[in-house]
VOGU-3710 file (C-alpha; in Angstrom, 3 decimals, decimal comma):
1> mnqslsgvrv> 116,322/134,195/108,454  115,443/136,194/111,532  111,575/136,381/111,914  109,389/137,477/114,485  108,281/134,288/115,915  111,502/132,322/114,888  111,719/129,656/118,038  108,285/129,868/118,667  106,784/126,365/118,324  103,295/125,486/117,908
11> ldlstsasaa> 101,216/122,417/118,079  97,840/122,487/115,924  95,011/120,290/117,044  92,504/121,780/114,837  90,446/120,764/112,364  88,712/123,869/110,994  89,716/126,321/108,499  89,887/129,323/110,830  92,268/127,471/113,380  94,130/126,379/110,199
21> wctrvladlg> 94,463/130,069/108,836  95,642/130,876/112,800  98,610/128,563/112,375  99,232/129,652/108,779  99,823/133,052/110,084  101,942/132,429/112,833  104,073/130,040/110,659  104,457/132,740/107,865  106,199/134,799/110,636  108,370/132,438/111,393
31> advtmvegpg> 106,829/130,286/114,066  107,715/126,252/113,839  104,150/124,607/113,466  103,474/121,232/113,205  99,892/120,173/112,718  98,352/116,676/114,143  95,945/114,942/111,578  93,911/112,065/112,135  93,956/108,895/109,647  91,524/110,702/107,508
41> ghplrneppf> 93,586/113,780/107,116  92,811/117,499/107,905  89,092/118,007/106,706  90,597/120,861/104,142  92,511/118,151/102,215  89,126/116,911/100,725  87,590/120,114/99,993  87,467/121,209/96,373  88,642/122,411/93,753  91,153/119,728/93,215
51> ddagaslvae> 94,353/119,847/90,965  95,361/117,029/88,270  96,537/114,585/91,088  93,606/115,421/93,016  95,045/117,356/95,923  92,960/120,275/97,763  93,947/123,786/96,115  92,258/125,108/99,613  94,530/122,775/101,635  97,427/123,656/100,007
61> yflankrsvl> 97,105/127,217/100,688  95,748/126,835/104,377  98,152/124,212/105,554  101,313/125,962/103,737  104,352/126,397/105,962  103,785/123,439/108,614  104,637/120,052/109,185  102,288/117,626/109,657  102,071/114,349/112,271  99,516/111,448/111,926
71> ldagvpgavt> 97,885/110,358/115,087  94,606/108,801/115,847  92,913/110,680/118,817  91,210/107,782/119,585  93,699/105,030/120,025  95,137/104,189/123,795  97,869/106,509/124,601  96,998/108,809/122,012  95,787/111,577/124,496  98,846/111,205/126,440
81> riremgrrvd> 101,168/111,676/123,849  99,571/114,949/122,571  99,518/116,197/126,245  103,645/115,453/126,364  103,746/117,188/122,789  101,555/120,237/124,158  104,193/121,037/127,329  107,355/120,843/124,884  105,573/123,979/122,996  104,796/127,552/123,187
91> vvvssarsgd> 101,165/127,600/121,616  98,366/124,858/121,478  95,763/125,700/118,727  92,381/123,679/118,753  89,123/123,506/117,364  87,278/121,322/119,534  84,218/122,525/121,574  84,218/122,399/125,287  82,610/119,163/125,427  84,927/117,155/123,336
101> lrrtgltyae> 87,651/118,823/125,439  86,846/117,628/128,527  85,933/113,926/127,229  89,284/113,980/125,472  91,138/115,492/128,296  92,886/117,993/126,801  91,929/120,930/128,873  94,030/123,816/129,371  94,723/122,316/133,262  95,279/118,760/131,504
111> faspslvlah> 98,209/120,130/129,676  99,853/121,226/133,167  102,360/124,141/131,594  102,292/127,406/133,081  103,474/129,219/130,128  101,645/127,570/127,610  99,098/129,808/125,387  96,372/127,425/124,601  94,001/129,346/122,006  90,567/127,735/121,144
121> vtpygvtgpr> 89,167/129,122/117,416  85,399/127,862/117,401  82,384/128,684/115,817  80,782/129,965/119,037  83,283/130,086/121,548  83,699/127,372/124,445  81,250/129,297/126,771  77,387/130,335/126,268  73,959/128,469/125,055  75,419/127,775/121,804
131> aedpgneltv> 79,604/126,638/123,110  78,366/122,638/121,960  76,863/123,536/118,857  78,591/122,542/115,465  78,839/125,183/112,898  80,531/126,651/109,836  80,654/129,806/107,184  77,202/129,347/106,187  75,703/129,536/109,780  77,891/131,845/111,397
141> aalsgwaaln> 77,130/134,347/108,188  73,723/133,863/108,845  73,697/134,139/112,738  76,081/137,250/112,865  73,837/139,186/110,299  76,106/139,210/107,424  73,790/136,921/105,345  71,106/139,508/105,639  73,543/142,236/104,601  74,822/140,227/101,511
151> gdavreplrp> 73,178/139,913/98,329  70,327/141,720/96,193  67,140/142,626/97,940  64,964/140,782/95,706  66,671/137,301/95,944  67,656/135,130/99,074  70,608/136,069/101,651  73,971/135,275/100,786  76,905/134,313/103,006  80,445/136,330/102,183
161> vghqvalcag> 82,278/134,539/99,242  85,119/132,011/100,106  86,374/131,419/103,474  85,882/135,047/104,838  84,994/133,779/108,139  87,777/131,778/108,582  90,115/134,496/107,326  88,559/136,807/109,492  88,660/135,066/112,541  91,999/133,346/111,607
171> vlaaatviga> 93,978/136,504/111,455  92,175/137,840/114,539  93,067/133,890/116,609  96,733/134,993/115,497  97,406/138,387/116,606  95,697/137,779/119,662  98,078/134,693/120,252  101,004/136,940/119,404  99,575/139,731/122,140  99,668/136,743/124,974
181> liardrdegv> 102,941/135,724/123,973  104,162/139,282/124,470  102,532/139,219/127,897  104,021/135,731/128,834  107,176/137,174/128,387  107,029/140,209/129,972  104,891/138,699/133,049  107,745/136,134/133,836  106,652/133,078/131,439  102,679/133,299/132,955
191> gqeidiaeld> 100,679/131,928/130,016  96,950/131,766/129,089  93,729/130,086/127,846  92,322/131,991/124,538  88,669/131,903/123,352  87,963/133,178/120,012  84,397/132,709/118,642  83,787/132,967/114,956  80,337/134,580/115,744  82,239/137,068/117,936
201> tmvsagspgi> 84,674/138,108/114,990  82,221/138,610/112,493  79,428/140,657/114,447  82,222/142,862/115,575  83,116/143,283/111,932  79,631/144,066/111,015  79,129/146,364/113,659  78,797/149,480/111,639  75,347/147,646/110,360  74,482/147,015/113,957
211> lrgqytgrst> 75,074/150,958/114,867  73,130/151,800/111,831  70,361/149,995/112,657  69,762/151,419/116,570  70,455/155,126/114,820  67,572/154,706/112,289  65,530/152,020/113,832  65,508/149,697/110,859  67,878/146,822/109,468  70,456/147,804/106,780
221> prrngvdlas> 68,455/146,512/103,312  70,319/144,628/101,147  70,897/146,321/97,590  68,638/147,140/94,670  70,561/146,004/92,108  74,198/147,311/91,245  74,733/150,970/90,081  77,491/153,096/90,174  77,392/153,680/94,144  77,643/150,081/94,739
231> gpvpvadgyf> 79,529/147,741/92,533  81,155/147,575/89,342  79,236/148,196/86,086  79,786/146,953/82,576  82,281/148,727/80,131  83,616/147,718/76,865  85,950/144,859/77,758  84,409/143,878/81,084  83,550/145,485/84,300  84,653/148,692/86,509
241> altlsrahfw> 84,263/150,053/89,650  83,955/153,886/89,812  84,001/155,781/93,300  81,908/158,880/93,414  81,951/159,770/97,005  83,814/162,978/96,744  82,711/166,224/94,889  86,340/166,271/92,945  85,883/162,139/92,225  82,829/163,332/90,492
251> rdamtvlgld> 83,860/166,327/88,513  87,201/164,672/86,951  85,428/161,348/86,610  82,711/163,229/84,224  85,035/165,372/82,539  87,238/162,271/81,285  83,663/160,673/80,310  82,823/163,799/77,997  79,765/164,573/80,411  81,141/168,216/80,848
261> dlaedprwet> 77,296/169,671/82,069  77,373/166,961/84,891  80,804/167,999/86,181  80,191/171,566/86,020  76,811/171,744/87,539  77,488/172,307/91,681  74,417/170,563/92,338  75,930/167,208/91,362  78,907/167,642/93,553  76,974/166,308/96,623
271> swyraahrde> 76,369/162,455/97,207  73,177/163,214/98,856  71,755/164,978/95,796  73,196/162,291/93,747  71,228/159,696/95,153  68,083/161,188/95,037  68,526/162,099/91,421  69,905/159,179/90,421  67,705/158,481/87,521  68,397/161,841/85,973
281> yegrvarama> 72,469/160,673/85,207  72,851/156,636/85,546  72,142/156,147/82,041  74,560/158,678/80,533  77,401/157,557/82,763  76,739/154,128/81,979  76,775/154,794/78,134  79,671/156,633/78,599  81,764/154,327/80,346  80,495/151,300/78,044
291> gwsrsdlfde> 82,855/153,183/75,091  86,003/152,663/77,252  88,351/149,948/77,832  89,082/148,951/81,302  92,793/149,731/81,086  91,955/153,124/79,101  89,644/154,164/82,012  91,824/153,645/84,758  94,924/155,305/83,243  92,866/158,302/82,933
301> laarrvvagp> 91,219/158,531/86,348  93,958/157,438/88,196  96,246/160,254/86,577  93,579/162,706/87,906  93,848/160,809/91,596  89,978/159,250/91,327  89,802/156,127/93,243  88,736/153,505/90,486  89,701/149,813/89,500  89,174/147,609/86,781
311> vltmeelran> 87,698/144,193/87,904  90,374/141,125/87,048  90,218/138,052/85,906  92,417/135,522/87,867  94,651/135,529/84,946  94,865/139,280/84,847  95,733/139,290/88,525  98,642/136,777/88,005  100,065/138,751/85,409  99,464/142,695/86,989
321> phlaergfwt> 102,153/144,426/86,263  101,869/146,495/89,766  101,838/143,019/92,078  104,928/141,716/89,479  107,001/144,730/89,933  106,568/144,537/94,054  107,443/141,086/93,611  104,257/139,774/95,215  104,033/136,426/94,143  105,770/133,926/95,758
331> dadgrwfpga> 106,848/130,439/94,130  106,473/127,530/96,741  107,334/124,054/95,674  106,693/125,147/91,902  103,599/126,918/92,378  102,824/130,472/92,746  101,064/131,752/95,813  100,002/135,265/96,908  102,707/136,540/98,773  103,489/139,114/101,972
341> pfrmsatpwq> 100,351/141,078/103,004  102,689/143,392/104,526  106,170/144,233/104,488  108,566/144,055/107,256  112,483/145,272/106,847  113,829/143,493/110,040  111,951/140,485/110,289  109,905/139,709/106,948  107,417/137,148/106,494  108,555/134,287/104,571
351> lrhgapawpe> 106,410/131,349/102,602  108,959/128,275/103,027  106,989/125,523/101,293  103,414/124,940/100,424  101,145/121,731/102,522  102,792/119,103/103,473  102,420/115,825/102,315  99,742/113,586/103,992  101,739/112,125/106,630  102,337/108,299/107,019
361> qgase> 101,376/105,919/109,550  103,913/106,288/112,426  105,400/109,533/111,419  107,420/111,140/114,201  106,759/115,043/115,545
//
C-alpha cells in the first residue's frame, strides 16, 4: 500500500509515552519504525491496565505498528551500534534529557549524518533551567496551568485524564518531523534537530486561559459543579450533554422539552442573560430532561440541528452504529483498535499490527 511516509525509516530510542505516540503516528502513515528496548522493556509495557495474559493495554496501543530490538545501552559497544543504526535511517526520536545525551554520546553531532532529522521529545525541552529535570503527565499538567483549570472549585486541581499530555505532544512532534522531512527533501538533503517540550505544548494548548487572565486580570476559575453549560447532566438512562450556546439551540431544545414559555421568551435567547438568571430555569430543564432516554432525546435534537450528545459507555462506543458505518474500528492481531483519525484517499492511514512482542536477547534490527 502506498502511504505518505512509505520508505521513511525511523529509529525510536525513547522511553516516554509522548515520544512513543510520535513514532506511532509516523508508523500509521507508513514509516518503518524500529524501537530500541532495554532489558526491562519499554516502560509502557509495565503500565496498567493489563489483559488476561499480563500484557499492558497501554503499550499495545502506543507501541503498535512498530518493530522492536533489544539493546542494553549500558554494555560496551551499544552506543556505537546505536549510532550506526541512526546513520541508516531518516529520523531518530529520543526522550533523553540533554545531559544524558552528552553522557552517552548520542547527540546530534555524534550521529554525523547531515540528512538526519533528530527529534527530542522531553518534559521541559533540551535547554532552559528545567532541561535536566525529570517530569511526567502530572508535573507538566501542574506547571502548564492545566491542573489549575481542571476539576471542581471546591476540590483539588486535577490533571487531564489519561495520557492527554503525551497525545498532544506526540502529535505535535510527529507533525514537526514531517515538516522537517519536507524541508530536507526541498533543501538538498539537509536534516535538522527538533526540540519538543511537553510543557511548551500544553502551555500553548491552554493559551485561551492565559489570554483571558491578561484581559481580566484574574485566573480562569475551576467550575462550581456541573450544569447545562459546563457538562453532561442526568437523563433517564445515563447522562447527556446539551449545548445551548446559540439562540436557535435554546429555542428548539426548549420546544422539544415541552418548555414553550422558555422557548418563546426572547430574553432567554442571549447567553449572558441565561448565565445571569440560571436559577430561574435550570431546575425545570433538568426535570424535563430526566424523563428522556439518551437516544430519544438525541434523535429529536439532531433532527432540529441542535448540537448535543449522549454520554456513551465503552461498550456502547464499540457498538455505535455511526462509527460502525464509517468502518472506524480496525482489527489488528485479533483485537479491535480505534481506526483512522482522518481519511486520505491516495495515501491512507493503516494499522498493520499491534505492539511487537518483547524482543529476545540478540534480536537483530
